[in-house]
C-alpha positions as CSV (number, residue, x, y, z in Angstrom):
1,M,14.3,-6.9,-0.6
2,P,16.4,-4.6,1.5
3,K,15.0,-1.0,1.7
4,L,17.1,2.1,2.1
5,N,15.5,5.3,3.4
6,F,17.2,8.7,3.4
7,S,16.0,12.1,4.4
8,R,17.5,15.6,4.4
9,T,16.2,19.0,5.1
10,H,17.0,22.0,2.8
11,D,16.3,25.7,2.5
12,F,16.4,26.1,-1.3
13,S,13.7,27.4,-3.6
14,S,11.7,24.9,-5.5
15,D,13.5,25.7,-8.7
16,E,16.9,25.4,-7.1
17,I,16.3,22.1,-5.3
18,N,14.8,20.6,-8.5
19,A,17.9,21.7,-10.5
20,R,20.2,20.2,-7.9
21,A,18.2,17.0,-7.8
22,D,18.4,16.8,-11.6
23,V,22.2,17.1,-11.4
24,L,22.3,14.4,-8.7
25,V,20.3,11.8,-10.6
26,K,22.2,12.5,-13.8
27,K,25.5,11.8,-11.9
28,L,24.0,8.7,-10.3
29,K,22.9,7.5,-13.8
30,E,26.5,7.9,-15.1
31,K,27.9,6.0,-12.0
32,M,25.3,3.2,-12.3
33,A,25.5,2.8,-16.1
34,S,26.4,-0.8,-15.7
35,L,23.1,-1.3,-13.8
36,G,21.0,0.3,-16.5
37,M,19.6,3.1,-14.3
38,D,16.9,5.2,-15.8
39,Y,14.7,7.9,-14.2
40,T,11.6,10.0,-14.9
41,W,10.6,13.2,-13.4
42,R,7.0,13.2,-12.2
43,Q,4.8,15.5,-14.2
44,D,4.1,17.8,-11.2
45,K,7.9,18.0,-10.4
46,S,7.3,16.6,-6.9
47,G,10.0,14.0,-7.4
48,I,11.8,11.4,-9.5
49,D,11.1,7.7,-9.9
50,F,14.0,5.6,-10.9
51,T,14.8,1.9,-11.8
52,G,17.7,-0.2,-12.7
53,N,18.8,-3.8,-12.8
54,G,18.3,-4.9,-9.3
55,F,16.8,-1.8,-7.7
56,K,14.0,0.8,-7.9
57,G,13.2,3.9,-5.9
58,T,11.6,7.2,-5.5
59,F,13.1,10.6,-4.8
60,D,10.5,12.9,-3.3
61,I,11.1,16.7,-3.2
62,K,9.2,18.7,-0.7
63,P,9.4,22.5,0.2
64,T,11.9,21.9,3.0
65,E,12.9,18.2,2.7
66,V,14.0,15.6,0.3
67,N,13.4,11.9,0.8
68,M,14.8,8.9,-1.1
69,L,13.6,5.4,-0.8
70,I,15.5,2.6,-2.6
71,D,14.5,-1.1,-2.8
72,L,17.4,-3.3,-3.5
73,S,17.1,-6.8,-5.0
74,L,18.6,-9.8,-3.2
75,M,21.3,-9.7,-5.8
76,L,22.4,-6.2,-4.7
77,A,21.9,-6.8,-1.0
78,P,25.6,-7.5,-0.3
79,F,26.3,-4.0,-1.6
80,K,23.8,-2.3,0.7
81,G,26.5,-0.6,2.8
82,M,28.4,0.7,-0.2
83,V,25.1,2.0,-1.7
84,E,24.1,3.7,1.6
85,G,27.5,5.4,1.8
86,Q,27.4,6.8,-1.7
87,I,23.8,8.0,-1.4
88,E,24.5,9.6,2.0
89,K,27.4,11.6,0.5
90,A,25.4,12.6,-2.6
91,L,22.4,13.8,-0.5
92,D,24.7,15.8,1.9
93,K,26.2,17.5,-1.2
94,L,22.7,18.1,-2.6
95,V,21.5,20.1,0.4
96,K,24.8,21.9,1.2
97,K,25.0,25.6,0.6
98,D,27.9,26.4,-1.7
């Protein structure tokens, strides 16, 4: 299974980065509706675990950094580049100051 690993630094408060992360995963869920994406916030709000048809991953939220790890199935491997590009853009937007 191809693995994608992303990391970004941020300087938002815990509440702000969590709110931004929530918006991000909701948008990803809409865009990936055909893949049945679903996600769950961890009880301690340290991150989000998500799954869908052909992928699974984690989104870890730390005080000054966010990390996303995605495992793609062989079925989605041909789309690795496209997925990387979309996630890179989404994470850049997540940590950008408005």
